[in-house]
C-alpha distance (Angstrom), angle and dihedral (degrees) to the residues before:
residue distance angle dihedral
M1 . . .
T2 3.78 . .
T3 3.78 121.8 .
K4 3.79 89.7 -104.4
E5 3.80 91.8 51.6
L6 3.81 92.4 47.7
D7 3.79 90.6 48.0
E8 3.79 93.9 50.3
K9 3.80 92.5 46.3
Y10 3.80 100.9 43.6
I11 3.83 110.9 20.2
A12 3.80 121.5 79.5
H13 3.78 111.6 -103.6
T14 3.79 97.2 -115.0
Y15 3.81 97.2 120.8
A16 3.80 131.3 62.3
R17 3.78 94.7 -149.6
F18 3.79 126.3 -157.1
P19 3.82 112.9 -116.8
V20 3.81 93.8 -102.1
E21 3.80 131.3 102.2
I22 3.81 111.0 -156.2
I23 3.79 112.1 -147.2
R24 3.82 103.7 164.6
G25 3.79 141.2 17.2
E26 3.79 137.7 -170.6
G27 3.79 121.8 179.4
S28 3.80 107.6 -48.7
L29 3.80 94.1 -15.4
V30 3.81 129.7 87.4
W31 3.80 133.0 -178.6
D32 3.80 130.1 -147.3
E33 3.81 131.0 -141.3
E34 3.81 90.6 -86.9
G35 3.79 93.6 52.9
R36 3.82 95.9 -105.0
E37 3.80 115.4 151.0
Y38 3.81 123.1 -135.0
I39 3.79 135.5 -175.6
D40 3.80 105.2 -126.5
M41 3.81 109.2 -134.8
G42 3.81 93.8 163.1
T43 3.84 104.4 53.1
G44 3.79 93.5 -157.8
I45 3.84 89.4 -54.0
A46 3.82 96.5 -47.9
V47 3.81 95.3 -38.9
N48 3.82 107.7 109.1
T49 3.79 94.9 67.4
F50 3.79 96.4 179.6
G51 3.78 96.6 24.4
H52 3.79 130.2 -106.0
R53 3.82 123.9 -25.1
D54 3.79 92.4 2.7
A55 3.81 100.4 -167.9
A56 3.81 98.6 -138.8
W57 3.81 92.3 47.2
V58 3.80 92.5 47.5
A59 3.82 90.7 50.0
A60 3.81 92.8 49.9
V61 3.80 92.3 48.8
R62 3.81 93.3 46.5
E63 3.79 92.9 48.3
Q64 3.81 91.3 54.6
M65 3.82 91.8 43.6
D66 3.80 88.0 58.3
R67 3.83 89.6 55.1
F68 3.83 104.2 44.7
Q69 3.78 133.7 -48.7
H70 3.79 105.3 -142.0
T71 3.76 146.8 -5.2
S72 3.76 128.9 171.7
N73 3.78 123.6 -95.2
L74 3.80 88.0 -104.2
Y75 3.81 85.7 87.5
Y76 3.79 134.8 54.0
T77 3.81 119.0 -108.1
G78 3.77 127.4 -174.5
P79 3.83 105.2 -138.2
G80 3.80 94.9 58.8
A81 3.80 93.1 45.1
R82 3.80 92.4 49.8
L83 3.81 92.5 45.9
A84 3.81 91.3 50.5
Q85 3.82 90.0 49.8
A86 3.81 92.0 51.0
M87 3.80 93.0 48.4
C88 3.79 93.9 47.7
L89 3.80 94.1 46.9
A90 3.81 91.2 49.1
T91 3.81 95.9 48.1
G92 3.80 107.3 27.0
M93 3.80 90.6 -118.1
E94 3.80 117.1 137.2
K95 3.81 110.2 -149.2
V96 3.82 137.0 23.4
F97 3.79 131.8 -156.2
F98 3.80 113.2 -161.3
A99 3.79 122.0 -146.8
N100 3.81 135.0 157.6
S101 3.80 106.5 -100.5
G102 3.77 145.8 11.9
A103 3.79 91.5 -97.3
E104 3.80 90.7 54.8
A105 3.80 91.2 47.5
N106 3.80 89.2 52.7
E107 3.82 91.1 47.2
C108 3.79 87.0 56.1
A109 3.81 90.9 50.3
I110 3.81 91.2 50.3
K111 3.80 91.1 51.1
A112 3.80 91.2 46.1
A113 3.81 92.1 51.4
R114 3.78 93.9 48.5
K115 3.78 94.8 47.6
W116 3.80 91.8 44.2
A117 3.80 93.4 51.1
G118 3.79 94.3 39.3
T119 3.79 91.6 54.0
R120 3.79 94.4 41.3
K121 3.81 102.5 38.2
G122 3.79 108.8 8.2
P123 3.84 138.7 -78.1
E124 3.80 92.4 -83.6
Y125 3.84 89.3 68.5
Y126 3.80 95.4 84.2
N127 3.82 104.3 117.3
I128 3.77 118.6 114.4
I129 3.79 120.6 -158.9
T130 3.78 113.2 -140.1
L131 3.80 129.3 168.2
K132 3.76 134.2 -95.8
N133 3.79 109.6 -107.8
S134 3.81 92.0 25.0
F135 3.79 128.2 134.1
H136 3.81 123.7 -155.4
G137 3.81 106.6 161.8
R138 3.79 146.5 -65.7
T139 3.79 104.5 -88.6
L140 3.79 113.3 104.3
A141 3.81 93.6 -102.6
T142 3.81 95.5 45.3
L143 3.81 90.4 44.9
A144 3.80 87.6 53.8
A145 3.80 88.3 50.0
T146 3.81 89.5 51.8
G147 3.79 109.3 97.0
Q148 3.81 97.0 -142.1
D149 3.80 120.2 98.3
A150 3.79 91.5 -154.3
F151 3.79 89.7 71.9
H152 3.80 93.6 51.1
S153 3.79 107.1 50.1
Q154 3.81 100.0 82.8
F155 3.80 97.3 43.6
T156 3.79 107.5 50.1
P157 2.92 139.9 179.3
M158 3.79 90.3 58.4
P159 3.81 121.8 -160.9
E160 3.79 110.2 -91.2
G161 3.76 128.8 -125.3
F162 3.80 104.3 72.0
L163 3.81 124.9 115.3
Y164 3.80 126.2 -172.9
A165 3.78 124.0 -137.4
D166 3.79 121.1 -165.4
P167 3.83 113.3 -119.9
A168 3.81 88.1 -150.2
D169 3.82 90.5 57.9
P170 3.82 114.6 52.6
D171 3.81 90.6 -176.3
S172 3.80 90.1 64.2
L173 3.80 88.4 73.0
R174 3.79 94.0 57.2
T175 3.79 91.7 43.5
L176 3.80 91.9 55.5
A177 3.79 94.2 43.2
A178 3.80 91.9 48.9
S179 3.80 95.5 47.7
H180 3.82 100.8 41.6
N181 3.78 137.3 47.2
C182 3.80 100.2 -108.9
A183 3.78 136.3 -173.2
A184 3.80 104.6 -174.4
I185 3.80 151.9 -14.5
L186 3.82 116.1 -119.3
F187 3.81 117.6 -163.3
E188 3.79 145.5 163.8
A189 3.81 116.8 -136.6
V190 3.81 85.8 -142.8
Q191 3.80 118.9 21.7
G192 3.79 99.2 -132.5
E193 3.78 107.2 179.1
G194 3.79 87.3 33.2
G195 3.81 91.5 66.7
V196 3.83 106.1 -70.9
L197 3.78 93.9 -78.9
P198 3.83 121.7 164.9
L199 3.80 114.4 -141.5
P200 3.82 115.4 -101.0
G201 3.80 114.2 -107.6
A202 3.81 93.5 -121.8
F203 3.79 90.5 55.4
V204 3.80 92.0 48.7
K205 3.79 89.7 54.1
A206 3.79 90.7 47.6
M207 3.81 91.2 52.3
E208 3.78 91.6 54.0
E209 3.81 93.2 46.3
T210 3.80 94.6 44.6
A211 3.79 93.5 48.8
R212 3.79 90.1 51.9
E213 3.81 95.8 43.6
Y214 3.82 95.7 48.3
D215 3.82 98.0 33.5
L216 3.81 95.5 -115.1
L217 3.77 130.5 156.5
L218 3.81 112.7 -112.8
M219 3.81 107.8 -140.5
A220 3.82 124.3 -170.2
D221 3.80 119.8 -154.6
E222 3.81 102.5 -149.9
V223 3.78 96.5 165.2
Q224 3.81 95.4 124.0
I225 3.82 106.4 13.8
G226 3.81 95.6 43.5
N227 3.80 133.6 92.4
G228 3.78 97.6 52.6
R229 3.80 99.8 -46.4
S230 3.82 93.6 113.6
G231 3.80 93.5 54.2
A232 3.81 89.1 -102.6
L233 3.79 125.3 71.1
Y234 3.82 88.9 -98.9
G235 3.77 130.0 11.9
Y236 3.81 95.7 -122.0
M237 3.81 88.1 63.0
N238 3.80 88.6 69.2
L239 3.80 88.8 56.7
G240 3.80 97.6 52.0
L241 3.81 92.5 -118.0
A242 3.80 129.2 142.5
P243 3.82 105.3 -155.6
D244 3.79 123.6 -164.0
V245 3.81 94.0 -141.2
V246 3.82 129.1 28.2
T247 3.79 125.2 -170.9
T248 3.78 124.7 -165.1
A249 3.81 142.6 161.9
K250 3.83 133.8 140.8
G251 3.82 106.1 67.4
L252 3.80 93.3 30.4
G253 3.80 90.3 74.2
G254 3.79 96.7 45.5
G255 3.81 90.1 -143.1
L256 3.80 105.0 -23.0
P257 3.83 123.0 89.1
I258 3.78 117.0 -93.5
G259 3.79 138.2 143.6
A260 3.79 127.9 -173.0
C261 3.78 133.8 -165.7
M262 3.80 111.3 -162.6
L263 3.79 117.0 -159.1
G264 3.80 121.6 -154.3
R265 3.80 128.2 -151.5
R266 3.81 96.8 -74.5
A267 3.80 93.6 51.4
A268 3.79 102.0 26.3
D269 3.80 96.6 108.6
V270 3.80 99.6 33.4
F271 3.80 93.8 111.6
T272 3.77 126.7 64.2
Y273 3.81 132.5 -179.0
G274 3.81 112.0 -47.7
D275 3.81 96.8 11.1
H276 3.78 93.4 109.5
G277 3.78 139.9 -3.0
S278 3.79 149.1 164.3
T279 3.80 130.4 -155.1
F280 3.78 94.2 -146.6
G281 3.82 98.6 27.0
A282 3.83 112.2 124.7
N283 3.80 91.1 13.9
P284 3.82 103.0 -176.5
I285 3.80 96.5 -130.9
V286 3.79 92.3 50.1
C287 3.80 92.5 44.8
A288 3.80 92.5 48.6
G289 3.79 89.0 55.4
A290 3.80 92.4 43.9
L291 3.80 91.7 51.3
S292 3.80 88.5 53.7
I293 3.80 89.6 53.1
F294 3.80 96.8 42.6
S295 3.81 95.4 46.8
R296 3.80 90.4 57.3
L297 3.81 96.6 53.0
T298 3.79 89.3 105.1
E299 3.77 129.2 156.6
D300 3.81 88.6 -97.5
I301 3.80 90.0 59.0
L302 3.82 92.8 43.4
S303 3.80 91.0 49.0
G304 3.79 88.3 51.6
V305 3.79 90.1 52.2
R306 3.79 90.5 53.6
T307 3.81 91.4 48.0
R308 3.79 92.1 50.7
S309 3.78 90.6 46.0
R310 3.78 92.0 54.2
L311 3.81 90.0 49.7
I312 3.81 91.8 52.6
F313 3.78 93.4 48.1
D314 3.80 90.8 46.0
R315 3.80 95.0 49.4
L316 3.82 96.7 43.5
T317 3.80 106.5 33.5
G318 3.78 109.9 99.1
A319 3.80 94.1 0.8
P320 3.83 117.0 143.5
G321 3.78 111.8 -78.4
I322 3.81 93.6 14.0
R323 3.79 117.0 110.5
A324 3.80 100.6 -179.9
V325 3.80 143.5 -11.7
T326 3.80 118.4 -145.9
G327 3.76 138.4 172.7
M328 3.77 140.8 66.6
G329 3.79 132.6 -85.3
L330 3.80 109.5 -28.8
M331 3.79 95.7 -17.7
I332 3.78 101.2 91.0
G333 3.80 136.2 164.9
V334 3.80 122.5 -157.8
E335 3.80 119.3 -159.0
T336 3.79 108.0 -152.8
D337 3.79 137.8 -171.3
R338 3.79 90.1 -130.2
P339 3.81 117.5 65.0
A340 3.79 109.0 -86.9
A341 3.81 92.2 -122.5
E342 3.81 90.1 58.6
V343 3.80 91.5 50.2
V344 3.81 90.8 49.4
A345 3.82 90.8 51.2
A346 3.81 92.9 46.8
C347 3.79 91.2 49.8
R348 3.79 91.3 48.8
E349 3.80 91.2 52.5
Q350 3.81 87.9 54.8
G351 3.79 94.5 48.2
V352 3.81 103.3 -95.6
L353 3.81 123.5 115.5
V354 3.81 115.0 -150.3
L355 3.81 133.3 161.9
T356 3.78 139.0 -140.8
A357 3.80 134.8 -120.7
K358 3.79 111.3 -167.3
S359 3.82 104.0 -54.4
K360 3.82 95.1 -16.2
V361 3.77 135.5 87.3
R362 3.81 108.5 -115.6
L363 3.81 125.9 -147.7
L364 3.82 121.9 -162.2
P365 3.81 106.9 160.2
A366 3.79 124.9 173.2
L367 3.78 112.1 -79.6
N368 3.81 90.2 -118.5
I369 3.81 99.6 39.9
P370 3.83 106.9 155.8
M371 3.79 111.6 -103.8
D372 3.79 93.9 -125.6
L373 3.81 91.6 55.0
L374 3.78 90.3 46.5
E375 3.80 91.7 51.6
K376 3.80 90.3 48.6
A377 3.81 92.0 49.4
L378 3.80 92.3 48.5
A379 3.79 91.2 52.2
V380 3.81 89.4 54.1
I381 3.81 91.8 47.2
R382 3.81 92.2 50.1
A383 3.80 91.2 50.5
A384 3.81 91.9 47.2
C385 3.79 91.5 55.4
I386 3.79 95.4 60.2
């Protein structure tokens, strides 16, 4: 049986796959089972930070594999401790809980907020304000936190305790905080699955003011925009915010599964022994690879992200068939005249792999994609939009 036949027979039908089997990758290029070459403008949905087979990442992973692959969190291991140190020193956060995905990182943040507020203000202060059009994961709690009804309808009853503010209406934040017993505000600097939409400045200011006025934790979901993709180390840094909790995943691992919930000063000691846990969290192989990725998110890399971002916006904004270009850094949404699915298919036929986000084409290239490959990909995308 072919891979496609095996997949269709034995794997749950949760993905509408593109008709391509990837068998090899190198940098920002991948090849399919027929030997066709593609420019990868999706990076596994913002996961392969420095592209495929990144030499430093591979070396770090292999070195740890030659030591030992796993031990439980009943023992100390070096890679996780060193990664946590690097993340805290770079962000000013104080503690890190490691998990395996963005959803798990957000679950940790939800638990942290509820315990923090329950201890500080009372158990009735459990509500968490999230945003309409947000996306925070596919567990029941993170689905409930997601401010899109389309994700809720098949899985009711949803866990209670989530309220949805409208990013277009800053006053909606204060209204919710004033009328409910709340613990925190959870936000994405750029709403990725919601259409690659940066938060309006007035709403950002309202979040900061509301959190301070009502004694709420401010929690940044950096699962997709984090780890250099925004042109800063984390997306919230572009907004001038100082969140109390930061969650991240995807690009931190460079290709292996990891999630992290960083706790700032106000929430640093909220957990005690037994409050939370993860069998595979802080896996030493994964953390060794993640430390290789994180340690190379230097200003040179971030400057390169900003340069590439400007090139994309310049080449695509106002081009025929393109209505708008949104996003931040190398997380970009392109609103097209043609249906996004048709643009994706046309790009694929011409050797460029792109994604969608709602009705937009979504671009998430490697942070270090070579400029000539980026120019070539953008020419294909422009042509596909006509």
